C-alpha positions as CSV (number, residue, x, y, z in Angstrom):
1,M,66.7,148.1,100.9
2,T,64.2,150.7,101.9
3,S,65.4,154.1,103.0
4,L,63.7,157.1,104.6
5,K,61.7,159.0,102.0
6,L,62.9,162.5,101.2
7,V,60.1,164.8,100.1
8,K,61.1,167.4,97.4
9,K,59.3,170.7,97.6
10,S,59.6,174.2,96.1
11,V,59.8,177.1,98.5
12,V,56.9,179.0,97.0
13,P,54.1,178.2,97.2
14,V,54.2,176.3,100.4
15,I,51.5,173.6,100.6
16,L,50.4,172.1,103.9
17,V,48.2,169.1,103.8
18,W,46.4,168.5,107.1
19,F,45.4,164.9,106.9
20,F,42.9,164.5,109.7
21,F,41.7,161.1,110.8
22,A,38.1,161.8,110.0
23,G,39.0,162.4,106.4
24,A,41.6,159.6,106.3
25,G,39.1,156.8,106.2
26,K,37.2,158.5,103.4
27,G,40.2,159.5,101.3
28,Q,39.6,163.2,102.1
29,S,41.9,165.9,103.4
30,N,41.8,169.5,104.4
31,V,44.2,171.6,102.3
32,A,45.6,175.1,103.0
33,V,47.6,176.8,100.3
34,N,49.7,179.9,100.7
35,P,49.4,182.5,97.9
36,A,52.6,182.8,95.9
37,G,54.9,185.2,97.6
38,G,52.8,185.2,100.8
39,P,54.2,184.4,104.3
40,A,54.8,180.7,105.1
41,A,52.1,179.0,107.1
42,A,54.7,177.3,109.3
43,P,58.3,177.8,110.2
44,A,60.5,177.3,107.1
45,T,62.1,174.2,108.5
46,V,58.9,172.5,109.4
47,V,56.5,171.3,106.7
48,V,53.8,168.6,107.1
49,E,52.7,166.8,104.0
50,N,50.5,163.8,103.2
51,A,52.5,161.7,100.9
52,I,49.9,161.0,98.2
53,G,49.1,161.9,94.6
54,K,52.6,161.6,93.0
55,D,52.3,160.5,89.3
56,N,55.3,158.2,89.7
57,D,54.2,156.8,93.1
58,K,54.3,153.0,93.0
59,T,52.4,152.5,96.3
60,T,48.8,151.2,96.4
61,P,45.8,153.5,97.0
62,A,45.6,152.2,100.5
63,E,49.3,153.0,101.2
64,R,48.9,156.5,99.7
65,K,46.1,157.1,102.2
66,A,48.1,155.8,105.1
67,N,51.5,157.6,104.7
68,L,52.2,160.8,106.5
69,V,55.6,162.6,106.1
70,I,56.8,165.1,108.7
71,T,59.7,167.2,107.4
72,L,62.1,168.3,110.2
73,G,64.4,170.4,108.0
74,D,67.7,169.9,106.2
75,G,66.2,167.0,104.2
76,V,65.4,165.0,107.3
77,T,61.9,163.4,107.4
78,M,59.8,161.2,109.6
79,E,57.3,158.9,107.8
80,F,54.2,157.4,109.5
81,V,51.7,154.7,108.6
82,L,48.0,155.1,109.6
83,V,46.8,152.3,111.9
84,Q,43.1,151.9,111.9
85,P,41.0,150.9,115.0
86,G,40.3,147.2,115.6
87,S,40.5,144.3,118.0
88,F,43.1,141.6,118.5
89,I,44.3,139.0,120.9
90,M,47.1,140.4,123.0
91,G,49.6,138.2,124.7
92,S,50.1,134.4,124.2
93,D,48.9,131.4,126.2
94,R,51.4,129.4,124.2
95,S,54.4,131.3,125.5
96,R,56.6,129.9,128.3
97,F,56.9,133.4,129.8
98,P,54.2,134.0,132.4
99,D,53.9,137.8,131.8
100,E,52.6,137.1,128.3
101,K,49.5,135.5,129.8
102,P,46.6,135.5,129.8
103,A,45.9,136.1,126.2
104,H,43.0,138.6,126.1
105,R,41.0,140.6,123.6
106,V,42.0,144.2,123.3
107,T,40.2,146.8,121.3
108,I,41.9,149.9,119.9
109,T,39.1,152.4,119.5
110,K,40.9,155.3,117.7
111,P,43.2,155.5,114.7
112,F,46.8,156.6,115.1
113,Y,49.9,157.1,113.0
114,L,52.9,154.9,113.9
115,G,56.4,155.5,112.7
116,K,57.1,153.5,109.6
117,F,60.7,153.2,111.0
118,E,62.4,153.4,114.3
119,V,63.6,156.9,115.1
120,T,67.0,157.4,113.4
121,Q,70.0,159.3,114.6
122,A,69.4,161.9,111.9
123,Q,65.9,162.5,113.1
124,W,66.9,162.7,116.8
125,E,69.7,165.1,115.9
126,A,67.3,167.3,113.9
127,V,65.1,167.7,117.0
128,M,67.8,167.7,119.8
129,S,70.9,169.1,118.0
130,N,72.8,166.0,119.2
131,T,72.7,162.2,119.1
132,P,73.5,159.9,122.0
133,G,74.0,157.0,119.7
134,I,77.0,154.7,120.1
135,Y,77.1,153.7,116.5
136,K,78.4,156.9,114.9
137,G,81.6,158.5,113.6
138,P,84.0,157.4,110.9
139,L,83.5,153.7,111.6
140,Y,79.8,154.0,110.9
141,P,79.4,156.2,107.8
142,D,75.7,155.2,107.5
143,S,75.0,156.2,111.1
144,A,72.4,158.9,110.1
145,K,70.0,156.1,108.9
146,R,70.7,153.8,111.9
147,P,68.2,153.8,114.8
148,V,69.1,156.1,117.6
149,E,70.0,154.1,120.7
150,N,71.4,154.6,124.2
151,V,68.2,156.5,125.1
152,S,66.2,156.1,128.3
153,W,62.4,156.4,128.6
154,D,63.0,159.7,130.4
155,Y,65.2,161.0,127.5
156,C,62.6,160.0,125.0
157,Q,60.1,162.2,126.8
158,V,62.5,165.2,126.3
159,F,62.8,164.3,122.6
160,L,59.0,164.1,122.2
161,A,58.4,167.4,124.1
162,R,60.8,169.2,121.7
163,L,59.2,167.5,118.7
164,N,55.8,168.7,119.9
165,E,57.2,172.2,120.3
166,K,58.6,172.1,116.8
167,I,55.5,170.8,115.1
168,N,52.1,171.7,116.5
169,I,49.7,170.1,114.0
170,Y,50.1,166.7,115.6
171,K,50.8,165.4,119.1
172,F,53.8,163.0,119.2
173,R,54.2,160.3,121.9
174,L,55.3,156.8,122.5
175,P,52.9,154.0,121.6
176,T,51.0,152.2,124.3
177,E,52.0,148.6,124.7
178,A,48.7,147.5,123.2
179,E,49.1,149.9,120.2
180,W,52.6,148.5,119.7
181,E,51.5,144.8,119.7
182,Y,48.4,145.5,117.6
183,A,50.6,147.2,114.9
184,C,53.3,144.6,115.2
185,R,50.9,141.7,114.7
186,A,49.3,143.4,111.7
187,G,46.4,141.0,111.9
188,S,48.4,137.9,112.7
189,T,47.7,135.6,115.7
190,D,51.0,133.7,115.5
191,E,54.3,134.2,117.3
192,Y,55.4,136.5,114.4
193,S,53.5,138.7,112.0
194,F,54.8,136.4,109.2
195,G,53.8,133.1,110.9
196,T,55.4,130.6,113.2
197,N,58.7,129.8,111.4
198,A,61.5,131.1,113.6
199,D,64.0,130.4,110.7
200,A,62.4,133.3,108.8
201,V,63.1,135.9,111.5
202,G,66.3,137.0,109.7
203,D,64.2,138.1,106.8
204,Y,62.4,140.6,109.0
205,A,64.8,141.5,111.8
206,W,68.4,142.3,112.7
207,Y,69.0,140.0,115.7
208,S,71.7,137.9,117.3
209,N,72.0,135.6,114.3
210,N,72.7,138.2,111.6
211,S,73.5,141.6,113.1
212,S,77.3,141.3,113.6
213,G,76.8,142.8,117.0
214,Q,75.5,146.2,116.0
215,T,72.6,148.2,114.7
216,H,71.8,148.6,111.0
217,P,70.1,151.3,108.9
218,V,66.3,151.2,109.3
219,G,64.2,149.6,106.6
220,G,66.8,147.0,105.6
221,K,64.5,144.0,106.2
222,K,61.0,143.1,105.1
223,P,58.1,145.1,106.5
224,N,55.1,143.5,108.2
225,A,51.7,143.4,106.4
226,W,50.9,147.0,107.4
227,G,54.1,148.4,106.0
228,L,56.0,148.8,109.3
229,Y,59.8,148.0,109.3
230,D,62.0,146.7,112.1
231,M,59.2,145.9,114.5
232,Y,61.4,143.0,115.4
233,G,65.1,143.5,116.3
234,N,67.6,146.3,115.6
235,V,66.7,148.2,118.8
236,W,64.2,147.7,121.6
237,E,61.3,150.2,121.5
238,W,60.1,152.0,124.5
239,C,56.3,152.0,125.2
240,S,54.5,154.6,127.3
241,D,53.0,152.1,129.7
242,G,53.9,151.2,133.2
243,Y,54.7,147.5,133.3
244,G,52.2,145.1,135.0
245,P,50.3,141.8,134.7
246,Y,47.6,141.4,132.0
247,P,43.9,141.5,132.9
248,A,41.9,138.3,132.5
249,R,39.1,140.1,130.6
250,D,38.4,142.1,127.4
251,I,39.6,145.6,127.6
252,S,39.7,148.8,125.4
253,D,42.7,151.1,125.0
254,P,44.7,149.9,127.9
255,T,47.5,152.2,129.1
256,G,49.3,150.0,131.6
257,T,49.8,150.4,135.3
258,N,51.3,153.0,137.7
259,S,54.4,150.8,138.0
260,N,57.9,152.3,138.4
261,T,59.1,150.4,135.4
262,R,58.3,150.9,131.8
263,V,57.5,148.4,129.0
264,I,60.0,147.8,126.2
265,R,59.2,145.7,123.1
266,G,60.5,144.1,119.9
267,G,63.9,142.9,120.8
268,A,67.2,144.2,119.5
269,W,70.3,143.3,117.4
270,N,71.6,141.0,120.2
271,S,68.2,139.3,120.9
272,V,67.5,135.6,120.2
273,A,64.5,134.7,118.0
274,E,62.3,133.9,121.0
275,H,62.7,137.5,122.2
276,V,61.7,139.2,119.0
277,S,58.2,137.7,118.9
278,S,55.0,139.8,118.8
279,S,54.1,139.1,122.4
280,Y,57.5,139.1,124.2
281,R,57.8,141.9,126.7
282,E,60.5,143.3,129.0
283,N,60.5,146.1,131.6
284,L,63.1,148.6,132.7
285,T,63.3,151.6,135.0
286,P,62.7,154.9,133.1
287,D,66.3,156.1,133.5
288,D,67.8,152.9,132.0
289,C,69.7,153.5,128.8
290,F,72.0,151.3,126.7
291,R,73.2,150.7,123.2
292,Y,70.1,148.7,122.2
293,Y,67.3,150.8,123.6
294,G,65.5,153.1,121.1
295,L,62.0,154.3,120.1
296,R,59.3,154.6,117.5
297,C,56.8,157.5,117.6
298,V,53.1,157.8,117.5
299,A,51.4,160.9,115.9
300,V,47.8,161.8,116.5
301,S,45.9,164.7,115.1
302,K,45.1,167.5,117.4
303,P,41.4,168.6,117.5
304,V,40.4,171.3,115.1
305,R,39.7,174.5,117.0
């Protein structure tokens, strides 16, 4: 079982590590340190730290470069994994669903941080001061670690706007559909990031065969090859794109269409194995919300001024 990482820090001095993408690829970072006893460089409840360099850290050097932890206050954190640029084949010509065709080459030209986990109820509440989740209360004592659900695309925009107000070093948004599938596949060209064996879905996802009809704490299943958890199942994840047909050509950094519906990906706790594949897609109106719609955040560095 993997849980959200809690970062322990002393109050003084406050250390902020600004881990810009230009330095990420070279293992470099820009560091600003407050003098002891000096004023904090950020509001007391908001600290940004690159999770590297701990003597007892069991992660690999590549993982230490990739992880970013955002502290929201009261011990609540958001952890991100750095996704490097690259190309992949989006969609599937093998699928029986027409909207997954044609398979086409997509290039992601810029790095981005993607949430290591789906946004939890604790994280949502830390930003919004409430949680709309259904799975909470005395019957669900682990609700803080469960993914937030019952959120529409529109409500996600409110959450992201407030998160951006709270932390101004990074810009937070939903992933594009192409970013989502690129990260979900993690280099794979099969139906699943782990291959083609649908019997193995339960090792990576909470879905209809094993969920007992409810969400579960994030990080309880195996991650994909890039260290991302719950890309399949638990809750559907909103993407930023308007839904539409795929182009029959190579394309870079697609952002979807001007459709009135929005893309949602990954399947949920009530989905069958066929619907938690890397290429399966659905679309909903932006105001749709239900107990299996959630989100995962992207964080991108703001330009240095």
